[in-house]
C-alpha positions in Angstrom: -8.0 -18.3 34.5 -9.2 -19.9 31.2 -12.3 -22.1 31.2 -12.3 -25.5 29.4 -13.8 -25.5 26.0 -17.5 -26.5 25.7 -18.7 -29.6 23.9 -19.8 -27.5 20.9 -16.4 -25.9 20.7 -14.7 -29.3 20.8 -16.9 -30.4 17.9 -16.4 -27.3 15.9 -15.0 -28.0 12.4 -11.5 -26.6 11.9 -11.5 -24.3 8.9 -9.0 -24.8 6.1 -8.1 -21.1 5.9 -7.7 -18.4 8.6 -8.2 -14.9 7.1 -6.9 -11.9 9.1 -8.3 -8.4 8.6 -6.5 -5.8 10.8 -8.6 -2.7 11.5 -7.6 0.7 12.8 -10.1 3.5 12.5 -11.4 1.8 9.4 -14.3 4.3 8.9 -12.2 7.4 8.9 -12.8 7.8 5.1 -15.9 5.7 4.6 -17.4 2.8 6.4 -18.2 1.3 3.0 -14.6 0.4 2.4 -14.3 -1.8 5.5 -17.8 -3.2 5.0 -16.8 -4.0 1.4 -13.6 -5.7 2.5 -15.5 -7.9 5.0 -18.2 -8.7 2.5 -15.7 -9.7 -0.2 -14.3 -12.4 2.2 -17.8 -13.6 3.2 -18.8 -13.8 -0.5 -15.8 -16.1 -1.4 -16.8 -19.1 -3.5 -14.3 -21.1 -1.4 -16.3 -21.3 1.9 -14.0 -23.2 4.2 -12.5 -20.3 6.2 -12.7 -18.3 9.3 -12.4 -14.5 9.2 -10.8 -12.9 12.3 -11.2 -9.1 12.3 -8.6 -7.6 14.7 -9.5 -4.2 16.0 -6.1 -2.7 16.7 -7.2 -0.2 19.4 -9.5 1.8 17.1 -11.3 4.9 18.5 -14.4 4.2 16.5 -17.5 2.2 17.4 -18.1 -0.8 15.1 -21.2 -2.0 16.8 -23.5 -1.6 13.8 -20.9 -3.2 11.5 -20.5 -6.1 13.8 -24.3 -6.6 13.9 -24.4 -6.5 10.1 -22.2 -9.7 9.9 -23.5 -11.4 13.1 -25.4 -13.9 11.0 -22.2 -15.5 9.7 -20.5 -17.7 12.3 -17.3 -17.7 10.3 -16.7 -14.0 11.2 -15.1 -13.3 14.5 -14.2 -9.9 16.1 -11.4 -9.3 18.6 -10.0 -6.2 20.0 -6.5 -5.4 21.3 -4.4 -2.4 22.2 -2.9 -0.4 19.4 0.5 -1.8 18.3 0.3 -1.5 14.5 -0.8 -3.5 11.5 1.9 -6.1 11.7 1.2 -6.8 15.4 -2.5 -7.1 14.6 -1.8 -9.6 11.8 0.4 -11.7 14.0 -2.2 -11.6 16.8 -4.9 -12.8 14.6 -2.7 -15.6 13.2 -2.1 -16.9 16.7 -5.8 -16.9 17.4 -6.7 -18.8 14.2 -6.9 -22.5 13.6 -6.7 -22.9 9.8 -4.0 -24.8 8.0 -3.6 -21.9 5.6 -3.3 -18.2 6.3 -4.4 -15.2 4.3 -4.7 -11.4 4.9 -6.9 -8.6 3.7 -6.5 -4.9 4.4 -9.5 -2.8 5.6 -9.6 -0.7 2.4 -9.1 -3.5 -0.1 -11.5 -5.9 -1.9 -11.1 -9.6 -2.8 -12.5 -11.1 -6.0 -14.8 -14.1 -5.3 -12.1 -16.6 -6.4 -9.3 -15.2 -4.4 -9.2 -18.1 -1.8 -10.1 -20.8 -4.3 -7.3 -19.9 -6.7 -4.6 -19.6 -4.1 -5.6 -22.7 -2.1 -5.9 -24.8 -5.2 -2.6 -23.7 -6.5 -0.9 -24.4 -3.2 -2.3 -27.9 -3.1 -1.5 -28.6 -6.7 2.1 -27.5 -6.2 2.5 -29.7 -3.1 0.9 -32.7 -4.8 3.9 -32.6 -7.2 6.3 -32.7 -4.3 7.4 -29.2 -4.8 8.3 -27.4 -1.6 5.8 -24.5 -2.1 5.8 -22.2 0.9 3.9 -19.2 -0.5 1.4 -18.4 -3.3 0.6 -14.8 -4.3 -1.0 -13.1 -7.2 -1.3 -9.9 -9.3 -3.8 -7.3 -8.4 -6.0 -4.5 -9.8 -5.4 -1.0 -8.6 -8.5 1.0 -7.6 -9.2 4.6 -6.4 -11.3 6.0 -3.6 -14.4 5.7 -5.8 -13.7 2.0 -6.4 -12.8 2.6 -10.0 -10.2 0.4 -11.6 -7.1 2.5 -12.5 -4.9 -0.3 -13.6 -5.6 -4.0 -14.4 -2.9 -6.6 -13.5 -1.0 -3.8 -11.8 2.3 -5.7 -11.3 2.5 -6.9 -14.9 1.2 -3.7 -16.5 3.5 -1.4 -14.6 6.4 -3.9 -14.7 6.8 -3.8 -11.0 9.2 -6.4 -9.5 10.2 -9.8 -10.9 7.6 -12.5 -10.8 7.8 -15.3 -9.9 10.6 -15.1 -7.3 13.3 -17.5 -8.4 16.5 -15.8 -7.4 17.5 -14.1 -4.2 18.1 -10.8 -6.0 14.4 -10.8 -7.1 13.7 -9.8 -3.5 16.8 -8.0 -2.2 17.5 -5.9 -5.3 14.1 -4.5 -5.7 10.7 -4.1 -4.1 9.2 -7.7 -3.9 5.7 -6.5 -4.5 4.2 -9.4 -2.6 1.3 -7.7 -0.9 0.0 -9.4 2.2 -3.5 -9.2 0.7 -2.5 -11.5 -2.2 -0.5 -14.1 -0.3 -1.4 -17.5 1.1 1.0 -19.3 3.4 0.9 -22.2 5.9 -0.1 -20.8 9.3 2.2 -23.0 11.3 5.2 -21.9 9.1 4.2 -18.3 9.5 4.1 -18.6 13.3 7.3 -20.6 13.3 9.1 -17.8 11.4 7.8 -15.3 13.9 5.3 -13.6 11.6 5.8 -10.0 10.5 8.7 -8.2 12.0 7.3 -5.7 14.5 10.3 -3.5 14.2 9.3 -2.6 10.6 6.5 -0.2 9.6 7.2 -0.5 5.9 9.2 -3.2 4.2 7.7 -5.8 6.5 6.1 -7.6 3.6 9.5 -7.8 1.7 11.2 -9.0 4.9 8.6 -11.7 5.4 8.8 -12.8 1.8 12.6 -13.1 2.1 12.3 -15.5 5.1 9.8 -17.6 3.2 12.1 -17.6 0.1 14.8 -19.1 2.3 12.4 -22.0 3.0 11.2 -22.9 -0.4 9.3 -22.1 -3.6 7.2 -19.0 -3.9 4.6 -19.3 -6.7 3.0 -16.4 -8.6 -0.5 -16.4 -10.1 -0.5 -14.0 -13.0 -4.2 -13.0 -12.6 -5.5 -10.2 -10.4 -7.3 -11.7 -7.4 -7.7 -8.6 -5.3 -8.4 -4.9 -5.7 -5.8 -2.7 -4.0 -7.1 0.7 -3.1 -4.8 3.8 -3.4 -6.0 7.2 -2.4 -5.2 10.3 -4.5 -4.0 12.2 -1.5 -1.4 14.9 -1.0 2.2 14.2 -0.1 2.8 12.9 3.4 5.9 11.9 5.2 6.2 8.9 7.6 9.2 8.9 9.9 8.4 5.2 10.6 8.9 4.4 7.0 12.3 6.1 7.0 13.3 4.2 10.1 12.1 0.9 8.5 14.1 1.6 5.4 17.3 2.0 7.4 16.5 -1.1 9.5 15.8 -3.2 6.4 19.0 -2.0 4.8 20.9 -3.2 7.8 19.1 -6.5 7.8 20.0 -7.2 4.2 23.7 -6.2 4.3 24.2 -8.2 7.4 22.5 -11.3 6.0 24.1 -11.0 2.6 27.6 -9.5 2.7 29.7 -9.5 -0.5 31.4 -12.8 -1.1 34.2 -12.0 -3.4 35.7 -15.5 -3.4 32.6 -16.8 -5.2 31.9 -13.6 -7.1 28.6 -12.9 -5.3 28.7 -9.2 -4.6 25.3 -9.0 -3.0 25.7 -5.5 -1.5 27.6 -3.8 -4.3 25.5 -5.2 -7.2 22.0 -5.6 -5.7 21.3 -4.2 -2.2 23.3 -0.9 -2.4 21.9 0.2 -5.8 18.3 -0.4 -4.6 18.7 1.7 -1.5 20.6 4.4 -3.3 17.7 5.0 -5.6 15.2 4.8 -2.7 17.1 7.3 -0.5 17.8 9.5 -3.5 14.1 9.6 -4.2 13.3 10.3 -0.6 15.8 13.2 -0.6 14.3 14.7 -3.7 10.8 14.5 -2.3 12.0 16.0 1.0 13.5 19.0 -0.9 10.5 19.5 -3.2 8.1 19.5 -0.1 10.7 21.3 2.1 10.7 18.6 4.7 14.0 19.0 6.6 13.6 15.9 8.8 13.1 13.6 5.8 16.0 15.3 4.1 18.2 14.6 7.1 17.3 10.9 7.3 17.7 10.5 3.5 21.1 12.2 3.6 22.2 9.9 6.4 21.1 6.9 4.3 22.9 8.1 1.2 26.1 8.4 3.2 25.7 4.9 4.5 25.1 3.4 1.1 27.7 5.5 -0.8 30.8 3.5 0.2 29.3 0.4 -1.4 28.5 2.0 -4.7 30.4 2.2 -8.0 32.3 5.5 -8.4 29.7 7.5 -10.4 26.8 6.6 -8.1 29.0 7.2 -5.1 29.8 10.7 -6.1 26.1 11.4 -6.8 25.1 10.0 -3.4 27.7 12.0 -1.6 26.8 15.3 -3.5 23.1 14.9 -2.5 24.0 14.1 1.1 26.1 17.2 1.6 24.1 19.6 -0.5 22.7 22.4 1.8 19.0 21.9 2.4 18.0 25.6 1.9 19.9 25.9 -1.4 18.4 22.6 -2.6 14.9 23.9 -1.8 15.5 27.0 -3.9 17.0 25.0 -6.8 13.9 22.7 -6.9 11.4 25.5 -7.0 10.9 25.5 -10.7 10.0 22.5 -12.9 12.9 23.1 -15.2 15.3 23.2 -12.3 13.8 20.0 -10.9 14.3 18.2 -14.2 17.9 19.4 -14.4 18.6 18.2 -10.8 17.0 14.9 -11.6 19.2 14.5 -14.6 22.4 15.4 -12.6 21.5 13.4 -9.6 
């Protein structure tokens, strides 16, 4: 049974922005990362926000960190059972009350103008009667020691097409709209169902696609966050492989080829994207001798092969049927790997 809100709660000012920070064992590398992420939100020069930190079933004790930010009434901690990052984000969004919604990951860092820039841009676009549904930005890449490795990462590395003006800008390539950079209307996010819980990878692309159907997605070509990437050894996530297959199926079902209007979405855009992604996954599996990843990648290559032009179809088929043990031996030397990359 829920109690009625108190008079103080009724009079509490509704914030303009709800910020969600999902946490799962956030101190496993260093508590400084999570503390820094929280501090970067607290230190925003745009102060009209609430920060909801969602502990997604962590095994760590955050008592001291909670105490560290207890002075700031805008910061709220909640805990739930572990269901994954997307579920934690959706959970926090439902608890929030702001008009706008933003996200930050536990290892990342916001520049002080992150909220100000995205909120102002959203409001400016809407004042001009443009149906703006999402604003996102470029980012700086940092390492485990918080050193900047690449400024304006998306522009410098030429990753993705920005801004998103065509459907193929999302379905034919990685959208590179990181949750930490986006600002959306909270009601619209909830109406669309939030992040798809079936995806543990590609969930940001899938969400961006649903927002793209609704209206204009605006890009700020300045870095507003620091995105931390660890220099760690190769690791394989079966959840990512499952998500890749699931997102492939979402896209080909939503956008089949339309030959009568010469819109060959699968042949020209979706299939080539996943051909390269599954081929890359297969090569990595062979190099690191991961039979399970090889099996999943080969299954994906077989799925995508029938949609590809002849040359790529043959390459996809050859990779999918190439014996795993022989491929591992072939890829043992650098020269052999280069030759295999050239041929496949």
